C-alpha positions as CSV (number, residue, x, y, z in Angstrom):
1,M,75.6,132.7,148.7
2,E,79.5,134.5,148.7
3,R,80.9,131.3,149.2
4,F,79.2,129.5,146.4
5,R,80.1,132.2,143.8
6,K,83.7,131.4,144.9
7,L,83.6,128.3,144.9
8,L,82.0,128.4,141.3
9,A,84.5,130.9,140.2
10,A,87.4,128.7,141.9
11,A,86.0,125.2,139.7
12,T,85.6,127.2,136.5
13,L,89.5,128.2,136.6
14,L,90.2,124.5,137.4
15,V,88.3,123.3,134.1
16,L,89.3,125.7,131.7
17,P,93.1,124.7,131.6
18,I,91.7,121.0,131.3
19,I,89.3,121.8,128.6
20,A,92.2,123.7,126.8
21,A,94.3,120.7,127.2
22,C,91.8,118.8,125.3
23,G,92.0,120.7,122.3
24,E,95.8,119.6,122.1
25,D,94.8,116.3,122.0
26,V,92.2,116.3,119.2
27,I,94.2,115.2,116.0
28,P,92.5,116.3,112.6
29,P,91.4,113.3,110.4
30,P,93.9,113.1,107.2
31,P,92.9,114.7,104.6
32,T,91.0,112.8,102.1
33,G,90.4,112.7,98.2
34,S,89.0,111.1,95.4
35,I,90.0,108.9,92.2
36,M,88.1,108.8,89.3
37,G,87.9,108.0,85.6
38,Q,86.5,106.6,82.5
39,V,87.0,103.0,80.8
40,S,86.4,103.1,77.1
41,I,86.9,101.8,73.8
42,E,87.5,103.5,71.0
43,G,85.3,106.7,72.2
44,M,82.1,104.5,73.8
45,G,82.3,104.1,77.7
46,I,82.3,100.6,78.7
47,D,80.5,99.0,81.7
48,G,81.6,95.9,83.6
49,V,85.2,96.4,84.0
50,S,86.6,96.2,87.5
51,V,88.8,98.7,88.8
52,N,91.5,98.0,91.4
53,L,92.7,100.4,93.3
54,S,96.7,99.2,95.6
55,S,94.7,100.0,99.1
56,G,92.4,97.3,98.5
57,A,89.3,99.1,97.4
58,S,87.8,98.1,94.6
59,T,84.5,98.6,92.1
60,T,83.1,97.9,88.4
61,T,82.4,100.6,86.0
62,A,78.9,101.9,85.6
63,G,77.1,104.2,84.0
64,G,78.8,104.7,80.7
65,G,82.3,103.3,81.6
66,N,82.5,105.7,84.4
67,Y,84.0,104.2,88.1
68,R,84.9,106.3,91.3
69,F,86.8,106.0,94.8
70,D,86.0,108.4,97.3
71,G,87.6,109.0,100.7
72,V,90.7,108.3,99.4
73,Q,93.3,109.3,102.0
74,A,96.4,111.2,100.6
75,G,99.3,109.4,99.1
76,A,100.1,107.5,96.3
77,Y,98.0,104.7,95.0
78,T,98.2,102.4,91.6
79,V,94.6,102.0,89.7
80,T,94.7,98.5,87.7
81,I,91.6,97.7,85.5
82,S,90.8,94.2,84.1
83,G,88.0,92.0,82.7
84,F,87.4,93.9,79.7
85,P,86.8,92.6,76.3
86,A,89.5,90.0,74.9
87,D,89.3,91.9,72.0
88,A,90.5,95.1,73.1
89,S,93.9,96.8,73.8
90,F,94.7,99.4,76.0
91,D,98.7,101.1,76.0
92,A,98.4,100.6,79.7
93,T,95.9,98.8,82.6
94,S,97.5,100.6,85.3
95,A,98.2,103.4,86.2
96,A,99.5,106.2,89.3
97,A,97.2,108.5,91.0
98,T,98.4,110.9,94.1
99,I,95.9,112.2,96.5
100,P,97.6,115.2,97.8
101,D,97.8,116.3,101.2
102,T,95.3,119.0,100.9
103,G,93.0,116.5,99.5
104,G,91.5,116.8,96.4
105,S,90.3,114.4,92.7
106,V,92.3,112.6,90.3
107,T,91.0,112.0,86.8
108,L,92.8,109.0,85.5
109,D,90.7,107.5,81.7
110,F,91.8,104.2,80.6
111,R,91.3,104.6,76.6
112,G,91.4,101.3,74.1
113,S,91.0,100.0,71.0
114,Y,89.7,96.8,69.7
115,I,92.4,94.5,68.0
116,R,91.7,94.2,64.5
117,T,92.1,91.0,62.9
118,A,91.5,90.4,59.3
119,S,92.8,88.9,55.6
120,I,92.4,89.1,52.6
121,I,92.4,85.7,51.0
122,G,91.5,85.5,46.7
123,T,92.6,84.2,44.1
124,V,93.7,85.7,40.5
125,T,93.0,83.7,37.4
126,V,94.9,84.5,34.1
127,G,92.3,82.7,31.4
128,S,90.9,79.9,33.0
129,T,94.3,79.1,35.2
130,G,93.8,80.0,38.7
131,Q,96.9,81.6,40.5
132,W,97.7,82.0,44.0
133,S,99.2,85.4,45.0
């Protein structure tokens, strides 16, 4: 029995450094975060707009113009929108987003307005003679 205990103690002493060394090789996963926001035109969220992340991920706005990318690794990205109504205009259709090395969330909203095209045409009459203005 004593011999068995000595053998078990020696085996334990041999295994401990191996287990400790394994912990050094384990690389923690990179920090991740989220990029989210809303696409709206004149204050109303617009569903069905394509949102693309420069990493290749894409989604479509839903639930009032909202979009979200989760599990985005730390780094710099560009978010681009497309497929919005043709009669809408945005100051920018792409924006930069950076997920910090500590992870976290970035909110990027795209706000637009409708393009207004109208004209007033009429005739001014003096007496019974029409005059164009």
